[in-house]
C-alpha positions in Angstrom: 9.1 124.8 14.6 6.4 127.6 16.0 6.9 131.0 15.2 5.7 133.3 18.1 4.9 137.0 18.9 5.0 137.7 22.6 3.8 141.1 23.8 4.7 142.6 27.3 3.9 146.2 27.9 5.4 146.6 31.1 8.2 149.1 31.8 9.8 147.6 34.9 11.1 144.4 35.8 9.1 142.0 38.2 8.7 138.2 38.5 6.4 138.5 35.3 9.1 139.5 32.9 11.5 137.0 34.4 9.1 134.2 34.1 8.8 135.1 30.3 12.5 135.6 29.7 13.1 131.8 30.8 10.1 130.8 28.6 11.8 132.4 25.7 14.9 131.1 26.0 13.8 127.9 26.4 11.7 127.8 23.5 14.3 129.1 21.4 16.5 126.4 22.7 13.8 124.0 21.5 14.1 125.6 18.0 11.2 127.8 17.7 11.4 131.4 16.3 10.6 134.1 19.2 9.7 137.6 18.4 8.9 139.9 21.2 7.0 143.4 21.6 8.1 145.3 24.7 8.4 148.6 25.9 11.5 150.5 24.6 14.9 150.5 26.8 13.6 147.9 29.3 15.4 145.2 30.9 13.2 142.9 29.3 14.5 144.1 25.6 18.2 144.3 27.2 18.1 140.7 28.2 15.8 139.2 25.7 18.5 140.2 22.7 21.4 138.0 23.7 19.5 135.0 23.7 18.1 135.0 20.3 14.9 136.6 20.5 14.1 139.1 17.6 12.8 142.3 19.9 10.3 145.1 18.5 10.2 147.9 21.0 6.6 149.4 21.2 5.2 152.0 23.2 2.0 150.6 24.5 0.3 153.3 26.9 -3.7 152.3 27.0 -5.7 148.9 26.8 -7.0 150.1 23.5 -5.2 152.6 21.4 -5.0 153.3 17.5 -1.3 154.0 17.4 -0.6 150.8 19.4 -2.9 148.8 17.3 -1.1 150.0 14.1 2.4 149.4 15.6 1.3 145.8 16.8 -0.2 145.4 13.1 2.9 146.2 11.5 5.2 143.8 13.7 2.8 141.1 12.6 3.1 141.9 9.0 6.8 141.7 9.4 7.2 138.3 11.4 3.6 136.7 10.2 3.6 134.1 13.4 1.9 131.2 14.0 1.0 132.3 17.7 0.4 135.7 19.1 0.9 135.6 22.8 0.1 138.2 25.3 2.4 138.2 28.7 0.7 141.1 30.2 -3.1 142.5 29.9 -2.5 145.9 28.5 -2.2 145.2 25.1 -4.7 142.5 24.5 -7.4 144.3 23.0 -5.1 146.2 20.6 -3.2 142.9 19.6 -6.4 141.1 19.1 -7.6 143.7 16.8 -4.5 144.1 14.9 -4.3 140.2 14.3 -7.8 140.6 12.7 -6.0 142.3 9.8 -2.8 140.1 10.0 -4.2 136.7 10.8 -2.5 134.4 13.2 -3.4 130.6 13.8 -3.9 130.9 17.9 -4.0 133.5 20.7 -2.9 133.0 23.9 -2.8 135.1 27.3 -0.4 134.4 30.3 -2.3 135.2 33.4 0.4 135.7 36.3 -1.3 137.6 38.9 -3.7 136.4 41.3 -5.9 139.9 41.3 -9.6 139.6 40.6 -10.6 140.5 37.1 -12.8 143.6 36.7 -16.4 142.3 36.9 -18.0 144.1 33.8 -18.4 142.8 30.1 -15.3 144.7 28.6 -12.7 142.7 30.7 -14.4 139.4 29.8 -14.9 140.4 26.6 -10.9 141.0 26.5 -9.9 137.7 28.0 -12.5 135.7 25.7 -12.8 137.2 22.1 -10.9 135.1 19.6 -8.7 133.9 22.6 -7.8 130.1 22.5 -6.1 129.9 25.6 -5.1 131.5 29.2 -2.4 130.1 30.8 -2.9 130.4 34.4 0.3 129.7 36.5 -1.1 128.5 39.3 -4.5 126.9 40.3 -5.5 129.9 42.5 -5.3 132.1 39.5 -7.2 129.4 37.7 -9.9 129.7 40.1 -9.7 133.5 40.2 -10.4 133.2 36.5 -13.5 131.3 36.7 -14.8 133.3 39.4 -14.5 136.5 37.0 -16.6 134.5 34.4 -14.1 133.0 32.0 -14.9 129.7 31.0 -12.9 126.8 32.7 -12.6 125.1 29.1 -10.4 128.1 27.9 -8.2 127.9 30.9 -5.2 125.8 31.4 -2.8 125.7 34.2 1.1 125.4 33.8 3.1 126.1 36.8 6.2 128.3 36.6 9.4 126.5 36.4 13.0 127.2 37.6 16.3 125.9 36.1 17.7 123.8 38.9 21.2 123.3 37.7 21.9 127.1 38.5 21.4 126.3 42.0 24.1 124.5 43.9 22.5 122.2 46.6 23.2 123.0 50.4 25.3 120.1 52.3 24.1 121.8 55.9 23.3 124.2 58.1 25.6 127.7 57.5 28.3 127.6 59.9 28.2 130.2 62.6 30.8 132.3 64.7 29.7 133.4 68.1 27.7 136.9 67.3 26.6 136.1 63.7 23.1 137.3 62.8 20.8 135.3 60.9 20.0 136.9 57.9 16.1 137.0 56.9 16.2 138.2 53.4 13.2 139.1 50.7 13.1 140.1 46.9 10.3 141.7 45.8 8.8 144.8 43.9 8.3 147.3 46.9 4.8 147.7 46.1 1.7 147.6 48.4 0.4 144.2 47.8 3.8 142.7 48.9 2.9 143.5 52.5 6.7 144.3 53.5 5.4 146.9 56.0 4.2 143.9 58.2 7.6 142.4 57.9 9.0 145.3 59.6 6.2 145.3 62.3 7.2 141.9 62.9 10.9 142.3 63.4 9.8 145.3 66.0 8.1 142.2 68.2 11.3 139.7 68.2 12.9 140.4 71.6 16.1 139.7 70.2 16.3 141.4 66.9 18.8 143.6 67.4 21.5 141.4 68.4 20.4 138.2 66.4 19.1 139.2 63.1 19.7 140.9 59.7 16.9 141.9 57.3 17.8 142.3 53.5 15.3 143.7 51.6 16.4 143.2 47.8 14.0 145.2 45.4 12.9 148.6 44.6 9.3 150.6 44.0 7.1 153.0 45.2 7.1 151.9 48.8 10.7 152.4 49.4 10.6 155.4 51.1 7.5 154.5 53.3 9.3 151.2 54.1 12.6 153.1 55.3 10.6 155.7 57.3 9.0 152.7 58.9 12.1 151.2 59.8 13.4 154.6 61.2 10.3 154.6 63.6 10.4 151.2 64.7 14.3 151.8 65.6 15.6 149.0 63.5 17.6 151.0 61.2 20.5 149.0 62.4 18.8 145.6 61.5 17.6 146.4 58.3 19.3 146.6 54.7 17.6 148.0 51.5 19.8 146.4 49.0 17.9 148.2 45.9 16.9 146.5 43.1 19.1 143.8 41.3 18.6 142.3 37.8 19.9 139.3 39.1 19.0 138.0 42.6 20.7 134.7 43.0 23.7 135.7 45.1 21.9 137.8 47.3 19.3 135.0 47.7 22.1 132.4 48.4 23.4 134.7 51.2 19.7 134.6 53.0 19.4 132.1 56.2 15.8 132.2 55.6 13.3 133.5 53.1 10.1 136.0 53.8 7.5 137.1 51.6 4.6 138.6 53.5 2.6 139.2 50.3 -1.3 140.1 50.4 -1.8 138.9 46.8 0.5 136.2 44.8 0.3 134.6 41.8 3.3 132.2 42.2 5.8 133.9 43.2 9.2 133.3 41.1 11.1 134.8 44.4 9.8 131.7 46.6 11.0 129.4 43.7 14.5 130.9 43.6 14.5 130.3 47.4 13.6 127.0 47.2 16.1 126.6 45.0 18.2 127.8 47.1 17.2 125.3 50.0 16.4 128.1 52.1 13.1 127.6 54.4 10.2 129.9 53.6 7.8 131.8 55.6 5.1 133.6 53.5 1.5 134.4 53.7 -1.2 131.8 52.9 -2.4 133.7 49.7 -3.1 132.9 46.0 -0.6 130.4 44.7 1.6 130.2 47.4 0.4 127.4 49.2 0.8 125.5 46.2 4.7 126.0 46.5 5.3 126.1 50.0 3.8 123.3 52.4 3.3 124.4 55.8 5.6 122.5 58.4 7.6 120.7 55.7 8.8 123.2 53.1 8.5 126.2 55.5 5.5 128.0 57.4 2.8 129.8 56.4 1.0 132.7 58.3 -2.0 134.7 57.6 -1.7 138.0 55.7 -1.5 141.1 57.3 -0.8 139.6 60.5 3.0 140.7 61.9 2.6 138.7 65.3 2.2 135.6 63.6 5.1 136.4 60.9 7.2 137.5 63.8 6.5 133.9 65.8 7.4 132.2 62.5 10.7 134.0 62.1 11.4 133.5 65.8 10.4 129.3 65.5 13.0 129.1 62.7 15.5 131.2 64.5 15.5 129.1 67.8 15.7 125.7 65.6 18.2 126.0 62.9 18.2 122.2 62.4 14.4 122.4 61.5 15.1 125.1 59.3 17.9 123.6 57.2 15.5 120.0 56.9 12.8 123.0 55.4 15.0 124.2 53.0 16.2 120.6 51.9 12.7 119.6 51.3 11.7 122.7 49.5 14.7 122.1 47.2 13.2 118.5 46.5 9.5 119.9 45.8 10.9 122.3 43.5 13.2 119.3 41.8 9.5 117.3 41.3 7.0 119.6 40.8 8.9 123.0 39.5 11.2 122.6 36.9 12.0 124.8 34.2 12.0 121.8 31.9 8.6 120.6 32.6 7.5 124.2 32.3 8.8 124.5 28.8 7.7 121.0 27.6 4.0 121.6 28.5 4.1 125.0 27.0 5.2 123.6 23.8 2.8 120.7 23.9 0.0 123.3 24.4 0.9 125.1 21.6 1.0 122.6 19.1 -2.6 121.1 20.2 -4.0 124.6 19.6 -2.3 124.6 16.1 -3.5 121.1 15.3 -7.2 122.6 16.5 -6.7 125.4 14.3 -5.7 123.3 11.0 -8.5 120.9 11.8 -11.1 123.7 12.1 -9.6 125.5 8.6 -9.9 122.0 7.2 -13.6 121.7 7.9 -14.5 125.0 7.2 -13.1 125.0 3.5 -14.2 121.5 3.1 
């Protein structure tokens, strides 16, 4: 059994928190002891407690603050974990310093976003000083870390995974009555990097949009008001439904006919994985880790980022060929089953952790010999 302390400083629920929660649950089911530092009152705290995670609410506002360091050190002293794991970047320095006073056997950083690292010595120090491994959830993130100056030997790619048993297979195209509209859906935090304004612009370019299509956007965030204004300006209010934030999105995703994500940057999208598990064809941008999920012409269609015309053409293509859309959805489900299962993710993470602990034990033995 391994004892873990995970640290996540985010206040909102996004893909990274969903990915973390499935990892914690999987490790608990395999007999490991899991502690979690997270922001008080978050959905992550609410959902972690019932699955057996020992939660320690801590406010971490800055990358390095004395108060945050002392709070993390107190939790470390209480739970004495084998492995300290960071799910978000903000607490890395404070947690790393705290672990010098309450030693741990290994330190891991999970990198879930595809943004470039800041090009300065402090950032490289943050990601390398005392860190035993950085887990990248896609090869795109792996490459981005290397470009940012992180030694390749420090990085390990472990793809995200999804519990396929939660998603029943589709047995055929959705039956339609005359006048039924095709549902184009997305699930995303409404932030600038999701590029959802280009989905609105694409919808405005589709000639039959008012009679044939309905767009459902599940999620909330800073861009919601701006997107709603854009929808009104384009005369699309009858076509778009802003469904708001939902802490469980499976039912909404299953109600879609196709899934669209026009991101400008993406590590490895949990929302796309869910859509694939639901046997939906996926239209997405050719950025970050998305091409590692979506195979163009096989499981969906890839378009350039910030290109509403190409996005409109892809939506029209699947709209006009429902049989091809269904086949892509079936192939997406098959690809998820073969490459992106939760069981594989848990096993690879567990194997990595045992390997790090064996190395730490060997180094300790040699040091004291």
